[in-house]
N, C-alpha and C positions, 0 to 999 in steps of 0.2 A: 231339541227343549228349549232353544234360548231365541225365540224368535221375535224381536223387538216387534214386530206388527201384531203382537196378541197379548199386549198391553192394555190394562182398561184405564179409563179417566185417572190419572193423577197419580198413575203408578210408576215408580222411578227404577233402572236396572242402571248396573255398573258394568264395565268391561273387564272381566278376569282372567286372569291367565288360567291355565288348567292346572287343576290340583294335582299335587305329588308329595304331598307331606304327611300321609299317613297310610298304612294297609290294615284294611280292615279283612275277617274271616268269616266269609258266612259260613253258616252251619247247618241250613238248610233254605227252605222254598216254602212259601205260604201258598194255601188254595183257597181263594174265595170265589165269590160266585161274581166279582165284579171284573168286565176286561173293559173298559173304559173309565176312565177319570169322570165324566159328568153322570155315570151311575152308581159311583161309588159314594158312599155318606160322609157326611163335614165330620162324623162322631159314630164311633162304634156304640152300638146298644146291647146289653148281657140277655137280653132278649132276640137280638137279632140274628141271623141266619148261622148255622154251623161251618165251621170252617176248619181246616186243617194245617198243622204246620209239622210237616214233613222233614223230617229232620236226616241228615247224611248219617251213616251208618256208624262211623268212626265214636257219634257224641250219643249213639241210643244211652250208654250203659250212664252218662252225664243226665240221666234223668231220676236215678234212683231217689226215691225219698219225696218226689214234685206232686207225685198222688194224694200228698196229705195236704197240698192246699187246694181251696175252693176256687182261688182268684190267684191269677199269676200274671205279670208284667211282661209284655211281650215287646223286644225292639226291633224293628228291621230298618231295610234301606230304602227309601223311595226311589227308586232307581228312575223312575219318570216324571222327576220334578226337576223345575228348573231350578238355577241356583245363582242366579242372579238380579234378583230383586231386593232392594232396601227398604221402598216403601209400595204397600200394597193396598188395593180396593176391594176387602173380599165380595162384598154386597154391591149393588147398582144404586145405591142411596145417595154415593158421590163420598162417604167418609172414606177417607185413607190414615194407614195406621203405617208404623215402622213394623218390618219384618219381626224383631223380637218382640213385639208388643202381641203376636199373634200366632196360634198353634197351626197356622197352616203350614200345608207341607213343602210351599216353594221356600226354600232357606239354602244359607249358604252350604251346610253341611246337613242335607235331609234326611234325617233320623227321625222314626215315627215313633212312637210309642203307646201299647194301649194296656189298659188293664181288662184283662179279660176273664171269663169264667170257663174253668177247665172242665171240658165233660168227662173226658175218659184220654187215656193214653193205651194205647195198642203199636208194637213192635214198632217204636220208635217216630209215632205219628200221633199227634194230640189234636183232640177235636175239642175247639175251644168257641166260643160267644163272646162278639163285642167287637171284633177286628172292624178297619176302616181303610182297607188298603186294598190295591188290586190284584189280580190272580198273578201268582208268579213274582210275588214282592219276594228279594232276599232277606234271609229268617240271621237277624245278630245276635241277637241272645233271648235267653229266658229267665227271670227272677221270679221266687216266691212274693208273693202281693207283701210290700214293705208292711202293712199295717197288721199284718195277721202273723209276720215270721218272729220267729223266735230262736235265738244264738243258737247254734248247735256247737259251740265249742264257748270253755268260762271267761268270764270277764278277766281283762287282759290285767296285771297288776299293776297298781303304781296310781290308779285311778284316769290313764290314759285313753284315747278313745279307740 
């Protein structure tokens, strides 16, 4: 993933030790039509192809109530991305930006996020539209659309957050 020979003009990479400071629990796998990064869209579209979020069976009951939302947020681990670039040239126009100024999948912790249209939920598999990741991408989390979300619990007393 971190081949110095695949840098674009003006890009800059840093030498990193292997990451070992966090443990994530993948909750399933994402299935999309894209098997190669060059075919994957830059951003997902709500009218894009149907994709599946296949949850591990232990998480099936965690989906209760999610069907009430038209859109959901999907977080995923971009396991095919390099993690060492601090400056990137996303286009061939010579412009270079800091990694944190981009939504590029190339980042120190390659967490992807997409707001997607929830089409249906069947037996632990969510069919959605709007993803932009490779087939087989590990699934990290699913959340209801934060704009449509209404709290399931009463407000906390004392005016706290």
